[in-house]
N, C-alpha and C positions, 0 to 999 in steps of 0.2 A: 202626838203620844199614841203609841200603840196600845191595844187592850192589855197586853202582857205587861208593859211597862207601867200602866195604871194599876194593875193588880199587885205588882211587886216592885215598887220604886226603888227600894234598897238594893235589890239584886241588879237592876239596870244600872244604878250609880256605881255599884261596886264593879260591875263588868267594864264599865267605861273608864274607871279609875286605874284598872290593872292593865299596864301595857304589855303588848305581846313581846316574848323574848326575842323575836325576829325583827321587831320594829326598829331597833337600834342598828346603826351602820356597823358592819363588820361582825354581826353576831348570827348570821344565817348558819343553819345547822352544819353545812359543809365547810363553812369558813373557819370553824373552831379547830385549832390544831390538834386537840385531844379527840376530836371526832373524825378528822379527815385522815389520820394515820392510825393504823393498827397499833396497839400497844405491843411493845417488843416481848413482853411476857407471854402474850397470847401466841405470837408467832413462834416463839421458843417452844412453847408447849405443843403447838401443832406440828412442828418439825420433829419433836421428840416422839410424838404419837405415830407419825409416819415412819420414823426410824424403828420404833418398837415393832411395827407391822413387818417391815423388811428385815428385822433381825433374825427371822425365822429362816431366811435364805441359807441354804447349806454353804454357799461360797460368800465370804465376806465382801469381796469385790462387787459381786452382783447385788448384794444388799445396798452398798453405797451407791452404785449405779441406779438402783431402783428409786432410792430416796431422791437423788439428784434429778432423775427423770420426772419423778412426780412433781417436784418443786418447779421444774421448767414448764411442764405441760399444764399444771392446774393453778399455780400461783400467779397472781398479777405481777408484773414487773416491779411496781412500787414495793410489793411484799418481799420479793427477792432482793431488792436493793437494800431494804431495811435489815433483813436477816444476815446479808453479807456484810453490811456496816457494823452490825452487832458483833459478828465473828471477828472483825478487824479490831473492835474495841475490847476484845478479850473473850467474847462468846459465853458470857456467864449463863449457866443453866442448860447449855446444849449437851446432850448426851454424846458419847464418842462417835457413834455412827452418824448421827445427825451433823456433828461437827465436821467429819470427813466429807460428807455429801455437800455441805455448804462450801467447804474449801474447794471441792471439785467444781461446784457451781461457779464459784468466783473466778477460777482459773479459766474456765470455758466461756464465760459470758462476756458479751460486748460491754464496754463501759456504759453505764446509765447516768445521764446527767440529771 
């Protein structure tokens, strides 16, 4: 028994009784489905924010291209796959410029498995 355990035996017992959330099989931080994938609401908001920035472009087509280029250059492939899948399921919450950019991205992107 360490000196600390002798001073605070209840604390040592309590710490030993509480299992780590990562101790059980399949509960590691990255194994949880809600942690390993970004929430589609966040991706939608991010795409809309990017589209809002590029909405200032005088030419609509260059705005769409700017959003699509940003998504291609700075988003992880899994993020792009999720937003394309969200658009295929109806694209709820996507602003028109973001929607057009994701459509363009879907048409030019290689299929992701």
